[in-house]
C-alpha positions as CSV (number, residue, x, y, z in Angstrom):
1,K,108.3,84.8,94.9
2,Y,107.3,88.4,94.7
3,H,108.3,91.1,97.1
4,F,106.3,94.2,97.4
5,K,107.3,97.4,99.1
6,K,104.8,99.9,100.5
7,I,105.4,103.3,99.0
8,T,104.5,106.3,101.1
9,L,103.9,109.6,99.3
10,F,104.5,112.9,101.0
11,C,103.6,116.5,100.2
12,V,105.5,119.4,101.7
13,D,103.6,122.6,102.4
14,I,106.3,125.2,102.5
15,N,104.0,128.0,103.8
16,E,102.9,126.0,106.8
17,K,106.2,124.1,107.1
18,R,104.4,120.8,107.4
19,L,104.8,117.4,105.8
20,Y,101.6,115.5,104.8
21,N,101.3,111.8,104.1
22,I,99.1,111.7,101.0
23,S,99.3,108.0,100.4
24,K,95.9,107.3,101.9
25,S,94.2,110.5,100.7
26,K,90.9,109.4,99.3
27,E,89.7,112.8,98.4
28,V,92.4,113.2,95.7
29,K,91.7,109.8,94.3
30,K,87.9,110.1,94.1
31,M,87.8,113.3,92.1
32,E,88.5,113.4,88.4
33,T,91.3,115.6,87.1
34,K,88.9,117.9,85.3
35,D,86.9,118.5,88.5
36,I,90.1,119.1,90.5
37,L,91.3,121.7,88.0
38,K,87.9,123.5,88.0
39,Q,87.8,123.5,91.7
40,L,91.3,124.9,92.0
41,R,90.5,127.6,89.5
42,E,87.2,128.6,91.1
43,K,88.7,128.5,94.6
44,N,91.3,131.0,93.5
45,N,88.8,133.2,91.6
46,Y,90.6,132.8,88.3
47,S,89.2,132.7,84.8
48,I,90.4,130.1,82.3
49,K,92.2,133.0,80.7
50,D,94.0,133.8,83.9
51,V,95.1,130.2,84.2
52,A,96.3,130.1,80.6
53,N,98.4,133.2,81.1
54,G,99.8,131.9,84.4
55,T,100.7,128.5,83.1
56,K,101.8,129.8,79.7
57,M,99.5,127.4,78.0
58,Q,96.9,128.1,75.3
59,Y,93.4,129.1,76.4
60,T,91.8,126.2,74.5
61,M,94.2,123.7,76.1
62,C,93.3,124.8,79.6
63,R,89.6,124.8,78.7
64,E,89.9,121.2,77.3
65,Y,91.8,120.0,80.4
66,E,89.1,121.4,82.6
67,S,86.2,120.0,80.5
68,G,87.9,116.5,80.3
69,D,88.2,116.7,76.5
70,R,92.0,116.6,76.7
71,R,94.0,114.1,78.8
72,L,96.4,115.7,81.3
73,G,100.0,114.8,80.7
74,M,102.8,115.1,83.2
75,S,104.3,118.4,81.9
76,A,100.9,120.1,82.0
77,A,100.2,118.7,85.4
78,I,103.5,120.2,86.7
79,K,102.5,123.6,85.2
80,F,99.1,123.5,87.0
81,A,100.6,122.3,90.3
82,D,103.2,125.1,90.1
83,F,100.6,127.7,89.2
84,Y,98.2,126.8,92.0
85,N,101.1,126.1,94.4
86,V,99.8,122.6,95.2
87,C,101.5,119.1,95.3
88,L,101.6,117.3,91.9
89,P,99.5,114.3,93.1
90,Q,96.8,116.8,93.9
91,V,96.3,117.5,90.2
92,Y,97.7,114.4,88.5
């Protein structure tokens, strides 16, 4: 017999002091990581150079993540989430 547990993921928005259930979020799951990164950058009016400086990553790495030429690992995802002040599941 197998027993499965439903896992619920939450995201805390410190600014609005709210807790969001992101387990059923289809928007995050439908978009590719490269598109999410580009959307976040453009939404905040940053250049790739701004993102590279803010995340302390190389310019070429940031460009490759955004173009999809480089696979986003957990440590880079944490840096992006921290830089954009979003929840980790939103970028990873």
